[in-house]
C-alpha positions as CSV (number, residue, x, y, z in Angstrom):
1,M,-148.1,-64.2,108.5
2,Q,-146.4,-63.2,111.7
3,I,-145.0,-66.0,113.8
4,N,-144.7,-65.1,117.4
5,Q,-142.6,-67.6,119.4
6,E,-140.0,-67.0,122.1
7,M,-136.6,-67.2,120.5
8,D,-133.9,-69.3,122.1
9,A,-130.4,-67.8,121.9
10,G,-128.4,-69.1,119.0
11,I,-131.3,-70.9,117.4
12,N,-132.6,-69.9,113.9
13,L,-136.3,-69.4,114.1
14,I,-138.6,-68.1,111.4
15,R,-140.2,-64.9,112.8
16,S,-142.4,-64.1,109.8
17,Y,-143.4,-65.1,106.3
18,E,-145.1,-63.2,103.5
19,P,-144.9,-63.8,99.8
20,G,-141.6,-62.3,98.7
21,R,-139.8,-62.5,102.1
22,I,-139.0,-64.6,105.1
23,G,-137.9,-63.2,108.5
24,I,-135.4,-65.4,110.3
25,N,-134.4,-64.0,113.7
26,E,-134.0,-60.3,113.0
27,T,-133.1,-60.5,109.3
28,F,-135.4,-60.6,106.2
29,F,-134.6,-62.7,103.1
30,S,-136.1,-62.4,99.7
31,R,-134.2,-65.3,98.0
32,P,-134.4,-69.0,98.5
33,L,-132.5,-70.3,101.5
34,I,-131.8,-73.4,103.6
35,V,-132.2,-73.1,107.4
36,A,-131.6,-75.4,110.3
37,S,-131.5,-74.5,114.0
38,D,-127.8,-73.9,113.9
39,V,-127.1,-73.2,110.2
40,L,-128.4,-70.6,107.7
41,I,-127.5,-70.8,104.0
42,S,-128.7,-67.6,102.5
43,D,-126.6,-67.7,99.3
44,W,-128.3,-70.8,97.9
45,A,-128.0,-70.2,94.1
46,I,-131.3,-71.6,92.9
47,E,-134.3,-69.7,91.7
48,N,-137.3,-72.1,91.8
49,P,-138.2,-75.6,92.7
50,A,-138.1,-76.8,89.1
51,A,-134.3,-76.1,89.1
52,L,-133.5,-78.4,92.1
53,R,-130.6,-80.8,91.5
54,Q,-129.4,-83.8,93.3
55,E,-126.5,-81.6,94.6
56,D,-129.1,-79.5,96.5
57,F,-130.4,-82.5,98.3
58,S,-126.8,-83.5,99.1
59,K,-126.2,-80.1,100.7
60,M,-129.4,-80.6,102.8
61,A,-128.4,-84.2,103.8
62,A,-124.9,-83.0,104.9
63,L,-126.6,-81.0,107.7
64,E,-127.7,-84.4,109.1
65,P,-131.4,-83.7,109.7
66,A,-134.1,-86.3,110.6
67,I,-136.4,-84.6,108.1
68,V,-136.2,-82.0,105.3
69,L,-139.1,-79.6,104.8
70,L,-139.3,-78.3,101.2
71,G,-141.3,-75.1,101.0
72,T,-142.1,-74.6,97.3
73,G,-143.7,-71.2,97.3
74,Q,-147.4,-70.6,97.2
75,Q,-148.1,-73.9,95.5
76,Q,-147.0,-77.4,96.7
77,R,-144.6,-79.0,94.2
78,F,-142.7,-82.2,94.3
79,P,-139.2,-82.8,93.1
80,A,-138.3,-85.6,90.7
81,P,-137.8,-88.8,92.6
82,E,-134.3,-89.4,91.2
83,L,-133.1,-86.2,92.9
84,L,-133.8,-87.6,96.3
85,T,-131.0,-90.2,96.4
86,P,-128.9,-88.3,98.9
87,L,-131.8,-88.2,101.4
88,L,-132.8,-91.8,100.8
89,H,-129.3,-93.2,101.4
90,R,-129.2,-91.5,104.8
91,Q,-132.8,-92.4,105.6
92,I,-133.8,-88.7,105.9
93,G,-137.5,-87.9,105.4
94,L,-138.8,-85.3,103.0
95,E,-142.1,-83.3,103.3
96,C,-143.1,-81.0,100.4
97,M,-145.5,-78.2,101.2
98,T,-146.2,-74.5,100.6
99,T,-143.5,-72.2,102.0
100,R,-146.1,-70.8,104.5
101,N,-146.7,-74.3,105.9
102,A,-143.0,-75.2,105.9
103,C,-142.2,-72.1,108.0
104,H,-144.7,-73.0,110.6
105,T,-143.8,-76.7,110.7
106,Y,-140.1,-75.8,110.9
107,N,-140.6,-73.8,114.1
108,V,-142.8,-76.4,115.7
109,L,-140.2,-79.1,115.0
110,V,-137.3,-76.9,116.2
111,H,-139.2,-76.2,119.5
112,E,-139.7,-80.0,119.9
113,G,-135.9,-80.4,119.7
114,R,-136.1,-82.2,116.4
115,R,-133.2,-82.0,113.9
116,V,-134.9,-80.4,110.9
117,V,-133.8,-78.6,107.8
118,A,-136.1,-76.3,105.8
119,A,-135.3,-75.5,102.2
120,L,-137.5,-72.5,101.4
121,F,-138.5,-70.8,98.2
122,V,-139.7,-67.3,98.8
């Protein structure tokens, strides 16, 4: 899926998604990552959604989003509720969806000026 949107300087936008890789700005990634408009964590040491820990959600909450998009690959998966405490304590919303949908939704929310974090499994 090619995502064609005008890129604002200094803002992380998802330019493309296909199973196995995500293009952010001019760089392609083939490992899970966390992205916000002004932050890119490409060395996220996690392999799949089943391995999510409470510490991962703490890392996302520390970026102070209004909402976290969790892109869980080609199938929608939900994390265990007890892992979400860091988001709940800060009243941060969570949406779980396929990575394709998370990429699209992330760009829409960034262009609306919303503070969003996307945690994406490739």
